[in-house]
C-alpha positions as CSV (number, residue, x, y, z in Angstrom):
1,L,-10.8,-21.6,-2.1
2,G,-13.8,-19.5,-2.9
3,L,-11.9,-16.2,-2.7
4,R,-13.0,-13.1,-4.5
5,V,-10.3,-10.4,-5.1
6,I,-11.4,-6.8,-5.6
7,G,-8.6,-4.4,-6.3
8,I,-9.1,-0.6,-6.1
9,D,-6.9,2.2,-7.1
10,R,-6.3,5.0,-4.6
11,P,-7.5,8.4,-6.0
12,G,-5.1,9.6,-8.6
13,M,-3.6,6.2,-9.3
14,G,-4.4,3.8,-12.1
15,G,-7.6,4.8,-13.8
16,S,-9.0,6.9,-10.9
17,D,-9.3,10.6,-10.6
18,K,-7.3,12.7,-8.3
19,R,-9.0,14.1,-5.1
20,S,-8.1,17.3,-3.2
21,D,-9.1,15.8,0.1
22,Y,-6.7,12.9,-0.1
23,S,-6.2,11.1,3.2
24,I,-5.7,7.7,4.7
25,E,-9.1,7.8,6.4
26,G,-10.8,9.2,3.2
27,V,-9.4,6.3,1.1
28,A,-10.4,3.8,3.8
29,K,-14.0,5.2,3.8
30,D,-14.1,5.0,0.0
31,A,-13.1,1.3,0.2
32,L,-15.8,0.6,2.8
33,A,-18.4,2.4,0.7
34,L,-17.5,0.1,-2.2
35,A,-17.8,-2.9,0.1
36,D,-21.2,-1.6,1.1
37,H,-22.2,-1.2,-2.5
38,L,-21.0,-4.8,-3.2
39,Q,-22.9,-6.0,-0.1
40,L,-19.7,-7.5,1.4
41,K,-20.4,-8.5,5.0
42,R,-16.9,-9.7,5.8
43,F,-13.6,-9.3,3.9
44,G,-9.9,-8.9,4.3
45,S,-7.9,-5.9,3.5
46,I,-4.4,-6.0,1.8
47,G,-2.0,-3.2,1.3
48,M,1.3,-3.2,-0.5
49,S,4.2,-0.7,0.2
50,A,2.6,2.7,1.0
51,G,-0.8,1.0,0.9
52,G,-0.2,-0.6,4.3
53,P,-1.7,2.1,6.5
54,F,-4.7,2.3,4.2
55,A,-5.4,-1.4,4.6
56,I,-5.0,-1.1,8.4
57,K,-7.3,1.9,8.6
58,I,-10.0,-0.1,6.7
59,A,-9.8,-2.7,9.4
60,E,-9.9,-0.2,12.2
61,L,-13.0,1.5,10.8
62,A,-14.9,-1.8,10.3
63,P,-13.6,-4.1,13.0
64,D,-16.6,-6.5,12.8
65,R,-16.3,-6.8,9.0
66,V,-12.5,-6.9,8.5
67,P,-10.9,-9.7,10.6
68,L,-7.7,-9.9,8.6
69,V,-5.1,-7.5,7.1
70,G,-2.3,-8.5,4.8
71,L,0.7,-6.2,4.4
72,I,3.1,-6.8,1.5
73,N,6.5,-5.0,1.7
74,A,4.7,-2.3,3.7
75,S,6.8,0.4,5.4
76,P,6.3,0.6,9.2
77,E,5.1,3.8,10.7
78,R,8.2,5.9,11.5
79,T,7.2,6.2,15.2
80,L,7.1,2.4,15.7
81,P,10.2,0.4,16.7
82,E,9.9,-1.7,13.5
83,W,11.1,1.3,11.5
84,K,14.6,0.6,12.8
85,A,14.4,-2.8,11.1
86,V,14.1,-1.2,7.7
87,S,17.5,-1.5,6.0
88,L,19.8,1.6,6.0
89,P,19.8,1.9,2.2
90,M,16.0,1.7,2.1
91,R,15.7,4.4,4.9
92,L,18.2,6.6,2.9
93,M,16.2,6.1,-0.3
94,L,12.9,6.9,1.5
95,G,14.5,9.9,3.1
96,A,15.6,11.1,-0.3
97,M,12.0,10.8,-1.5
98,L,11.0,13.3,1.2
99,S,13.3,15.8,-0.6
100,R,11.3,17.0,-3.6
101,P,14.3,17.5,-5.9
102,L,15.4,13.9,-5.3
103,R,12.0,12.2,-5.6
104,K,12.0,11.3,-9.3
105,L,15.4,9.7,-9.1
106,A,14.5,7.8,-5.9
107,F,11.2,6.7,-7.3
108,A,12.8,5.3,-10.4
109,N,14.8,3.0,-8.1
110,I,11.8,2.0,-6.1
111,A,9.8,1.1,-9.3
112,T,12.6,-1.1,-10.5
113,G,13.1,-2.6,-7.1
114,T,9.4,-3.4,-6.8
115,E,9.4,-5.2,-10.1
116,K,12.4,-7.3,-8.9
117,R,10.7,-8.1,-5.6
118,V,7.6,-9.2,-7.5
119,A,9.7,-11.4,-9.8
120,G,11.5,-12.8,-6.7
121,A,8.1,-13.7,-5.1
122,A,7.1,-15.5,-8.3
123,K,10.3,-17.5,-8.3
124,K,9.6,-18.6,-4.7
125,G,6.2,-19.8,-5.7
126,V,4.4,-17.1,-3.7
127,L,3.0,-15.7,-6.9
128,T,2.2,-17.3,-10.2
129,Q,3.8,-15.9,-13.3
130,Q,0.4,-14.6,-14.4
131,D,0.1,-12.8,-11.1
132,Q,3.6,-11.4,-11.5
133,L,2.9,-10.0,-14.9
134,H,-0.4,-8.6,-13.7
135,L,1.2,-6.8,-10.7
136,I,4.0,-5.3,-12.9
137,A,1.4,-4.2,-15.4
138,T,-0.7,-2.6,-12.6
139,I,2.4,-0.7,-11.3
140,Q,3.2,0.6,-14.8
141,E,-0.5,1.5,-15.4
142,G,-0.6,3.4,-12.2
143,L,2.5,5.4,-13.0
144,A,1.1,6.1,-16.5
145,N,-1.8,8.1,-14.9
146,P,-0.9,11.8,-15.2
147,H,-1.6,12.1,-11.5
148,G,0.2,8.9,-10.6
149,F,3.5,10.3,-9.6
150,D,2.0,13.2,-7.6
151,T,-0.3,10.8,-5.8
152,L,2.6,8.5,-5.0
153,M,4.4,11.5,-3.5
154,N,1.3,12.3,-1.5
155,D,1.3,8.7,-0.2
156,I,4.9,9.1,0.8
157,D,4.1,12.3,2.6
158,L,1.2,10.7,4.4
159,V,3.0,7.4,5.2
160,L,6.5,8.6,6.0
161,T,6.3,12.2,7.4
162,R,3.3,11.9,9.7
163,S,2.0,9.6,12.4
164,W,-0.7,7.4,10.9
165,P,-4.2,8.3,11.9
166,I,-4.8,4.8,13.4
167,N,-6.1,4.1,16.8
168,W,-4.0,1.0,17.4
169,S,-5.9,0.0,20.6
170,Q,-9.1,-0.2,18.4
171,L,-7.6,-2.6,15.9
172,K,-9.1,-6.0,16.3
173,A,-7.9,-7.6,13.0
174,K,-5.1,-10.1,12.8
175,V,-2.3,-8.6,10.7
176,F,-0.1,-10.7,8.5
177,A,3.0,-9.2,7.0
178,Y,5.1,-10.4,4.1
179,S,8.5,-8.9,3.2
180,A,10.5,-10.1,0.2
181,T,13.8,-9.2,1.9
182,K,16.8,-11.6,1.9
């Protein structure tokens, strides 16, 4: 297929350092700076879970370079009608994560659920077993970072408690969404 996959960790996840000016736009600009450094003229952007708005922002900031966005089990912005399509148990769990005392308990459920969804995608042939193992290892590695949990909580605050800083009318990219729901 001639595809090249470049994965980046958001600040404070995986092997990256935490940043005090963490924002959806800041991360998108970092990704575009990397694309500039690698001399990528056109590329797609993919976001999983809370990474969805980051992937969309990359496309909004570089409409002539990013014609496609892929969303994998991404949460819709709470102000969009699609939020109502999120299952009640998931909305309750995400709501619990907005409460700081309940976050670690809710997060443990999400980490386990993500591993199950990845395994389900592999069984359906969407992912190879090698991809499945790599994704699960990446999730575990990201959480092993001392800042990983705090960064994930920042993601949840950015993605679930605020309107996304996306100018939807400027978005030219085609957006494809995959959800591993029943």
